[in-house]
C-alpha positions as CSV (number, residue, x, y, z in Angstrom):
1,M,16.9,9.2,7.8
2,K,17.1,5.7,8.8
3,L,14.2,3.8,10.7
4,T,13.7,1.4,12.3
5,V,10.0,-0.8,12.2
6,T,8.9,-3.9,14.0
7,H,5.7,-4.6,13.8
8,T,3.7,-8.9,15.0
9,L,0.6,-9.2,13.0
10,T,-1.9,-11.6,14.0
11,C,-4.2,-13.4,10.9
12,P,-7.1,-15.9,12.3
13,L,-6.8,-19.3,10.0
14,A,-9.3,-21.8,9.9
15,S,-7.7,-24.2,10.6
16,P,-6.3,-26.6,7.9
17,S,-4.4,-29.7,8.2
18,R,-2.0,-27.8,5.4
19,A,-1.7,-23.7,5.1
20,V,0.4,-22.1,2.2
21,E,0.1,-18.5,2.7
22,H,0.8,-16.0,0.1
23,V,3.3,-12.8,1.8
24,L,4.4,-9.7,0.6
25,L,5.9,-7.6,3.8
26,T,9.3,-7.3,2.2
27,A,10.9,-4.2,1.9
28,L,13.6,-3.7,-0.9
29,S,15.5,-0.7,-2.1
30,T,14.7,1.9,-3.9
31,P,15.8,5.5,-5.3
32,Q,13.9,6.9,-2.5
33,Q,14.8,4.2,0.7
34,R,18.1,2.0,1.3
35,V,17.2,-1.2,3.0
36,E,19.8,-2.2,5.6
37,R,18.6,-5.3,6.9
38,W,15.3,-6.7,6.8
39,S,13.2,-10.0,8.5
40,I,10.4,-12.2,8.2
41,E,9.6,-14.5,10.7
42,M,6.3,-16.7,11.1
43,P,6.3,-20.9,11.1
44,G,7.7,-22.2,7.9
45,F,9.6,-19.0,6.9
46,A,12.5,-20.5,6.7
47,D,11.6,-23.1,4.1
48,A,9.8,-20.5,2.1
49,A,10.1,-20.1,-1.4
50,T,10.9,-16.8,-3.1
51,F,9.9,-15.1,-6.4
52,R,8.8,-11.4,-7.9
53,D,5.3,-11.3,-8.5
54,G,3.6,-9.7,-12.2
55,F,4.0,-6.0,-10.0
56,G,8.0,-6.7,-9.7
57,N,6.7,-7.0,-5.9
58,K,9.4,-9.7,-3.6
59,A,7.3,-12.1,-3.0
60,Y,7.0,-15.7,-0.1
61,L,5.0,-18.7,-0.3
62,V,5.1,-20.1,3.2
63,S,3.6,-23.7,3.8
64,Q,2.4,-25.2,6.7
65,T,1.2,-28.2,8.7
66,K,-1.0,-27.8,11.0
67,P,-1.0,-24.2,11.5
68,G,-3.8,-23.8,14.3
69,D,-6.4,-20.9,14.2
70,T,-4.1,-17.9,14.8
71,L,-0.6,-16.9,12.3
72,R,1.6,-15.3,13.9
73,V,4.1,-12.7,11.9
74,T,6.6,-10.6,13.3
75,V,8.4,-7.8,10.3
76,S,11.6,-6.1,11.5
77,G,14.2,-4.4,9.9
78,T,16.5,-1.0,9.2
79,V,15.7,1.0,6.3
80,E,17.7,4.3,5.4
81,T,15.0,6.9,3.5
82,I,15.7,9.8,1.6
83,D,13.9,12.4,0.2
84,R,13.0,12.6,-3.4
85,A,9.4,14.5,-3.3
86,G,7.5,11.2,-3.9
87,V,9.4,10.3,-7.3
88,L,10.1,7.0,-7.3
89,G,11.3,7.1,-11.3
90,R,11.3,3.9,-13.2
91,L,12.8,0.5,-10.8
92,E,14.0,-3.0,-12.1
93,Y,11.3,-5.6,-11.8
94,D,8.2,-2.9,-13.1
95,P,5.7,-4.3,-15.5
96,P,4.6,-1.5,-18.5
97,P,2.7,1.8,-16.9
98,A,0.0,0.9,-19.3
99,M,-1.3,-2.4,-17.1
100,F,-2.1,0.0,-14.3
101,R,-4.7,2.0,-16.0
102,R,-6.8,-1.3,-15.5
103,P,-10.0,-0.8,-13.6
104,T,-10.9,-2.7,-10.8
105,R,-13.7,-3.0,-8.4
106,Q,-11.9,-1.3,-5.8
107,T,-10.9,1.8,-8.0
108,K,-14.1,3.2,-9.6
109,P,-14.2,6.2,-10.3
110,D,-15.9,9.7,-8.4
111,A,-16.5,11.5,-10.8
112,A,-17.2,14.9,-9.2
113,L,-13.6,14.5,-7.6
114,I,-12.0,14.9,-11.7
115,D,-14.7,17.6,-12.5
116,G,-12.9,20.6,-14.2
117,I,-9.4,18.6,-13.9
118,D,-7.6,18.5,-17.0
119,P,-4.0,17.0,-17.3
120,S,-3.5,18.2,-20.8
121,G,-2.1,21.7,-18.9
122,G,0.3,19.7,-16.3
123,R,0.3,16.3,-15.1
124,I,1.7,16.7,-12.1
125,A,-0.4,19.4,-10.8
126,A,-3.4,17.6,-11.8
127,L,-2.7,14.7,-9.4
128,H,-1.2,17.2,-6.9
129,E,-5.4,18.7,-7.4
130,I,-6.7,14.8,-6.9
131,M,-4.8,15.2,-3.7
132,G,-5.9,18.1,-2.2
133,R,-9.2,17.4,-3.1
134,L,-9.1,13.9,-1.4
135,H,-7.8,15.9,1.7
136,E,-9.8,18.6,2.0
137,G,-12.9,16.0,1.7
138,R,-11.7,13.9,4.3
139,A,-11.2,16.7,6.5
140,A,-14.9,17.7,5.8
141,M,-15.8,14.7,7.0
142,H,-14.4,14.7,10.1
143,Q,-16.0,18.1,10.2
144,S,-19.3,16.6,10.7
145,Q,-18.6,13.7,12.7
146,S,-17.7,16.2,15.3
147,A,-20.9,18.4,15.1
148,G,-22.6,15.1,14.7
149,V,-23.4,13.8,11.4
150,Q,-23.4,9.8,11.3
151,E,-21.4,9.2,8.4
152,Q,-21.1,5.4,7.1
153,A,-17.2,4.4,5.9
154,S,-15.8,1.0,4.9
155,G,-12.1,-0.1,5.2
156,S,-9.2,2.0,6.5
157,A,-8.7,5.8,5.7
158,P,-5.4,5.1,4.1
159,A,-7.2,2.5,2.0
160,D,-9.8,4.6,0.7
161,L,-7.7,7.2,-0.1
162,A,-5.3,5.6,-1.4
163,H,-8.0,3.9,-4.0
164,A,-10.2,7.0,-4.5
165,F,-7.1,8.3,-5.8
166,I,-5.7,5.7,-8.3
167,G,-9.3,5.4,-9.7
168,A,-9.4,9.0,-10.6
169,A,-6.1,9.5,-12.0
170,R,-6.9,5.6,-14.1
171,A,-10.6,8.2,-15.4
172,L,-7.8,10.6,-16.4
173,D,-5.9,7.7,-18.4
174,I,-3.1,7.7,-16.2
175,P,-1.6,4.8,-15.4
176,A,-1.9,4.8,-10.8
177,R,-1.3,2.4,-8.4
178,Y,-2.2,1.1,-5.1
179,V,1.0,0.6,-2.6
180,T,1.1,-1.0,1.0
181,G,4.2,0.2,3.0
182,Y,4.7,1.5,6.8
183,L,4.3,5.7,8.1
184,L,6.5,5.9,11.5
185,D,5.2,9.4,13.4
186,E,7.2,12.0,14.9
187,D,8.5,9.1,17.9
188,G,9.2,6.3,15.6
189,A,6.4,4.6,16.0
190,A,5.4,2.5,12.6
191,S,1.7,2.1,11.5
192,F,0.9,-0.2,8.2
193,H,-0.2,2.4,5.2
194,A,-1.0,2.7,1.9
195,W,-0.7,5.9,-0.5
196,G,-0.8,6.1,-4.2
197,E,1.3,6.0,-7.1
198,A,0.9,7.5,-10.0
199,F,3.1,7.4,-14.0
200,D,4.5,10.2,-15.3
201,E,6.4,10.2,-19.0
202,G,9.2,12.3,-17.6
203,L,9.9,11.2,-14.0
204,G,8.7,8.0,-13.4
205,W,6.7,6.8,-10.7
206,I,5.6,9.5,-8.0
207,G,3.8,8.8,-4.9
208,F,0.6,11.1,-3.6
209,D,-0.8,10.3,0.0
210,A,-3.7,11.7,-0.3
211,L,-4.5,10.7,4.1
212,L,-1.9,13.5,4.5
213,N,-1.6,15.5,1.3
214,V,1.8,14.8,0.4
215,C,3.9,13.0,-1.6
216,P,5.9,10.1,0.4
217,T,8.6,11.4,2.7
218,E,11.5,10.5,4.7
219,R,8.5,8.6,7.2
220,H,7.1,6.4,4.4
221,I,8.9,2.9,3.7
222,R,7.8,1.6,0.6
223,L,7.0,-2.5,0.7
224,A,4.9,-3.5,-2.3
225,A,2.7,-2.3,-5.6
226,G,-0.2,-3.3,-7.3
227,L,-3.6,-3.0,-8.8
228,D,-5.4,-2.5,-5.4
229,A,-5.6,-3.7,-1.7
230,I,-6.8,-7.1,-3.0
231,G,-3.8,-7.9,-4.7
232,T,-0.9,-6.5,-2.0
233,M,-2.4,-7.7,1.0
234,P,0.6,-8.5,3.1
235,V,-0.7,-11.9,3.8
236,R,-3.3,-14.1,2.2
237,M,-4.1,-17.7,1.9
238,V,-3.3,-19.4,-1.1
239,P,-5.5,-20.3,-3.3
240,A,-7.7,-17.2,-3.3
241,S,-10.6,-18.4,-2.1
242,T,-9.4,-18.7,1.4
243,E,-8.2,-15.3,1.8
244,V,-7.6,-13.4,5.0
245,P,-9.3,-10.1,4.3
246,A,-7.4,-7.3,5.6
247,E,-9.4,-6.1,7.7
248,T,-9.0,-9.2,10.1
249,I,-5.3,-8.6,10.1
250,E,-4.0,-7.2,12.9
251,I,-0.9,-5.6,14.2
252,V,-1.0,-6.1,17.7
253,E,2.5,-4.8,18.7
254,G,4.7,-1.7,17.4
């Protein structure tokens, strides 16, 4: 399936005399997608330094002088996607899978989520069970909210579910990582999205989207991967102490 994306993001800045942004908004060709064109437009991008980070992502460092109080970033591209039932396999710049057993604050495991799940009986089946439980739990939460029950939630639904999936997989000693990308609806409208990937010795990396209860489809475009949402922020300030919180990034144009 050929997908076209155009998104503009705005990020607030502290208006220093000079700013440097770390940008993770580049789609790369994989067994699941072939990138025909991809561009990023933002002040200073033409002179940006590019490199592969420790997780294999293509990253950019963009420098700006007197950047103002708002940063505007426009991403556009055309990608041909291939439905491989979520199987990504192994990528050229992937670090060792064991790196993704490392726990983080965002991926603390929920013991109830993995209660009764034994990966020794089949790792793929166990991962699908985790995804299904998360999806059912979210559906139940929506029913409670519609019935008038107040429920506190933090972050976005895709991010929260991806973190929960990753934490559960790692608790079962399965390497798992956080993935950012775009999800296109049936009308072609794109939204920034997140899901999890877990590692299997036979198949390599496999994606699991607990929000939709599916492995990534032809409507998913993959951007970057890391330990959690903090390490895969689409734009963050350098040094990290001045990073832009993910919730302040707004997509203002689709």
